[in-house]
C-alpha positions, -999 to +999 in steps of 0.1 A: -210+547+043-185+548+027-191+554-010-162+540-033-156+565-050-146+584-022-114+562-022-082+576-035-047+566-035-023+573-013+012+585-028+042+557-021+056+558+012+031+574+027+032+587+064+014+577+089-003+593+124-010+575+152-036+585+173-044+569+205-078+578+199-091+582+241-065+599+254-069+627+225-107+631+232-096+643+268-074+660+258-088+683+239-120+678+258-099+696+288-089+722+263-113+736+254-136+731+285-170+712+271-168+668+262-150+661+233-163+633+210-157+622+173-184+649+156-171+671+175-131+675+169-124+707+155-114+715+120-085+727+130-072+695+141-075+679+110-061+708+093-025+712+110-022+668+105-031+682+068-002+709+067+022+677+087+020+659+054+006+629+066-018+609+043-031+584+071-046+587+102-052+559+131-076+559+155-063+533+175-084+518+205-119+531+181-142+500+188-155+490+221-142+484+251-150+454+272-165+463+307-149+425+322-117+438+302-119+473+322-125+447+358-089+432+348-073+459+336-081+475+374-074+447+396-035+436+373-012+450+402+020+447+372-003+472+347-011+491+382+027+496+388+026+507+350-001+533+354+013+547+384+042+548+367+027+569+335+006+586+363+010+593+397-022+608+404-044+577+380-080+572+399-099+540+387-120+553+365-096+560+344-082+530+338-110+521+303-096+487+297-074+472+267-085+484+234-070+451+220-101+427+245-129+445+213-163+437+225-176+449+192-164+461+167-186+495+167-170+529+179-172+535+220-206+552+228-176+572+255-158+583+221-185+583+198-210+568+173-210+553+134-223+591+125-201+605+138-172+580+123-190+587+090-185+629+093-147+622+103-138+602+072-155+629+046-131+661+066-106+636+064-109+629+030-114+661+020-081+673+028-066+639+013-061+617+043-069+578+047-088+569+077-069+537+094-089+516+125-078+481+141-085+445+131-078+426+158-078+391+145-067+368+167-092+369+204-121+390+216-129+403+248-146+375+271-172+393+271-183+397+228-217+387+225-197+355+205-188+342+234-221+331+244-242+325+214-211+314+196-187+298+210-176+270+184-156+303+170-129+301+196-106+272+208-121+252+231-109+235+262-119+209+289-125+208+329-102+201+337-076+226+316-094+256+335-086+232+366-044+226+361-041+263+341-060+288+355-043+312+335-054+300+300-088+287+301-116+301+314-156+286+323-186+305+303-218+298+305-231+294+265-264+288+255-251+259+248-243+246+278-212+257+302-181+253+279-140+258+291-124+285+265-091+294+256-074+328+264-057+347+227-025+343+232+005+340+210+032+313+220+060+330+234+040+352+258+013+344+289-018+341+283-042+379+273-066+370+305-089+394+293-093+381+258-109+348+243-088+326+216-106+329+181-101+288+164-089+296+131-091+258+123-135+264+120-145+277+089-173+293+108-154+314+130-132+328+098-168+336+079-178+354+107-142+382+110-145+382+075-176+397+081-171+421+105-146+432+080-165+442+051-186+464+079-155+481+089-147+483+054-172+505+050-161+535+079-125+536+070-097+534+044-076+509+058-069+486+091-042+480+109-041+439+116-029+432+156-002+403+154-014+396+119+010+368+118-013+348+144-034+333+127-010+320+099-019+287+095+012+276+106+022+292+135-016+291+151-013+253+143+020+252+167+004+274+193-030+252+198-015+220+186-029+201+213-059+214+206-069+216+171-057+181+166-092+169+148-092+200+134-089+200+094-062+228+089-076+251+058-060+249+023-055+284+019-047+314+046-070+335+062-057+362+053-060+352+012-092+353+009-100+385+029-078+408+017-092+393-021-121+400-005-114+439+002-090+446-026-096+488-019-084+487+017-052+495+029-034+464+051-014+470+073+003+441+097+018+444+129+043+408+124+075+399+139+095+366+133+108+373+105+074+365+085+070+400+073+081+390+034+051+358+038+030+384+050+033+408+023+032+373-003-004+368+014-011+408-001+001+432+033+005+462+012+029+473+048+040+459+077+061+467+102+099+465+100+103+462+142+139+446+130+154+481+120+139+496+148+161+467+173+186+474+155+185+516+156+183+509+194+210+483+196+221+461+169+260+481+151+255+509+124+271+485+096+243+459+110+210+487+104+228+489+067+228+451+061+187+452+068+187+482+047+202+457+019+172+441+014+152+445-016+138+477-023+102+463-030+099+445+001+113+481+017+087+501+006+065+479+022+074+484+056+068+501+079+094+524+098+088+536+136+107+551+159+079+547+185+047+533+186+021+524+217+040+495+223+071+508+228+092+534+249+089+569+241+115+576+215+127+606+235+136+578+262+146+553+241+172+573+218+171+602+233+177+640+220+210+635+210+205+608+187+175+621+178+191+639+144+205+605+131+178+582+138+150+605+132+166+621+099+168+581+089+134+567+097+117+597+083+138+592+044+139+556+041+114+537+021+078+523+029+053+543+051+068+564+073+045+554+111+048+583+140+031+581+173+014+603+194+033+629+210+066+620+199+062+655+177+063+676+207+096+652+223+073+632+252+088+607+272+063+593+294+045+563+277+010+557+279-001+522+288-033+516+264-060+510+291-055+547+304-076+570+291-054+602+296-014+613+299+004+631+322+009+666+308+044+666+298+053+707+278+062+703+245+107+700+235+113+727+218+143+717+199+130+680+194+097+700+176+120+726+153+134+689+141+102+675+137+090+704+116+121+703+091+117+673+086+081+661+080+089+698+059+114+681+037+096+646+029+066+655+022+080+670-013+071+648-044+111+629-049+108+614-007+070+597-029+076+590-064+114+592-066+138+563-069+156+551-037+194+536-040+214+527-006+250+542-020+283+525-012+304+542+016+345+538+013+368+543+042+382+582+040+411+572+057+400+553+088+377+529+098+344+550+107+330+552+074+315+513+088+291+542+105+278+562+079+247+545+060+240+568+033+214+564+002+197+586-026+158+595-034+158+606-076+137+617-098+139+630-134+147+669-120+156+661-085+182+644-063+184+641-025+217+623-007+208+610+028+248+601+046+240+597+083+264+591+110+245+564+139+279+568+163+286+588+191+316+593+174+333+614+140+329+595+112+343+605+076+342+592+045+341+581+008+302+576-009+303+567-042+283+586-066+260+558-094+262+588-119+227+601-124+234+634-123+266+653-141+286+679-133+295+716-145+303+728-158+338+711-169+355+743-173+352+749-133+376+723-106+351+729-078+314+723-072+289+730-043+259+711-024+236+725-007+224+705+028+188+708+033+186+699+066+213+721+079+209+747+062+245+750+049+266+746+014+294+721+012+329+733-012+344+699-028+367+691-057+349+679-088+384+659-094+380+642-058+342+636-068+350+618-095+382+600-082+368+589-048+334+601-041+318+624-017+339+630+011+316+636+046+326+643+076+300+638+106+297+644+136+287+623+165+252+614+151+245+644+126+233+644+090+229+655+056+206+661+034+220+670+002+195+691-030+197+692-059+179+699-086+179+693-126+207+668-121+236+690-117+256+695-087+263+737-091+297+747-096+310+767-073+317+809-074+350+815-079 
């Protein structure tokens, strides 16, 4: 088990790498021509993640999956269509079930053991990396031992519910007789028929879940909490109002109690519906920023900029991403043309920066989480080069220990300035200015600098700025810089990362 002395502080604005554990181990097994489980992963794999600057590794889908859920996943017609899109030659045995229908919080026997997990934790700690694992608070698998031993932990229905709403309730023979339990759901979607809905108005349910969390926390440094807003008292009551009317709403939130009992744990919430701030106030260090993702995909640059005007403390607790296991591959959603803009933006904003397995090589096929194998895809050289460059740049201390601030963008003669987003990172000695054109047209703008640097020497009328991302230098007039701000002209989806040390813009050689 993990001794508390081994816990170390992550640097601010950490980098998180999400691994689809089953697919990853399958790929390694194919590559090495032998079965690879957690304890057999070559050290080189962990070394590469360390070299890329990752602070945390999330082993998604480690816990024991449900045989009953596997059967449902294999027979689900809609899911079968997804399997065929992702893996045209898929076989039934390759459908291993959803990692979010958990039968037990123990490593799936096909993936590893507790001892192997302890070994992985030690290896990651040796490299200064934290381990993140899943916690699914809203529901369990249908065949979790609690469904028969402790059916009172779940939302109860009636035989009439099963008859009238067969996709929402199911009968089960328990130690206390036939019970009718609800399937897990969120209020806006159909029920997840491979799950059973936990009852958060039952104090015994909460106690049992906290015991599970306390055990899991011995083997990792943090938990990514699936659909964390569903167990808020208000949301739970609204979702299940017809079945918990007689129950007493707890005086406090589940998350408040859980987080207070595990203060050394890193808490990451998957959360939507504008409840990010609420969960941060309950103690989550990081909450998903789906709003940014959606605005990058579907909204104007101005709306992106408005989102980035939020309080810096709030933004520093957001999880920024271009893809994860729930979303389309970023190579499809954004394409190579947009990658310099959206990729640099995501990588240089405050908060946790999440990268998904396959993203760094430009994979285009989203893998349904029920599959254990992915289709082979050759790496895209341009994407590999992009991520190698941006990860190296953002591994610098200024992007973690520095102070972040938005910068004001003004017109440089037309309206295209509204397509430019600009901000800076500063320490006592280092200054970075990021300017991104989020549009498919040329944009020009003046960026008002905030005066936290010098322009020397006064006797020289010109200055030189180095664009670290593009490896280019730009010259400009000191007079114009002071009067109007820094002038930038950006091609479609182009970006600059201007870099300066010792707080001085260097004078151009004459």
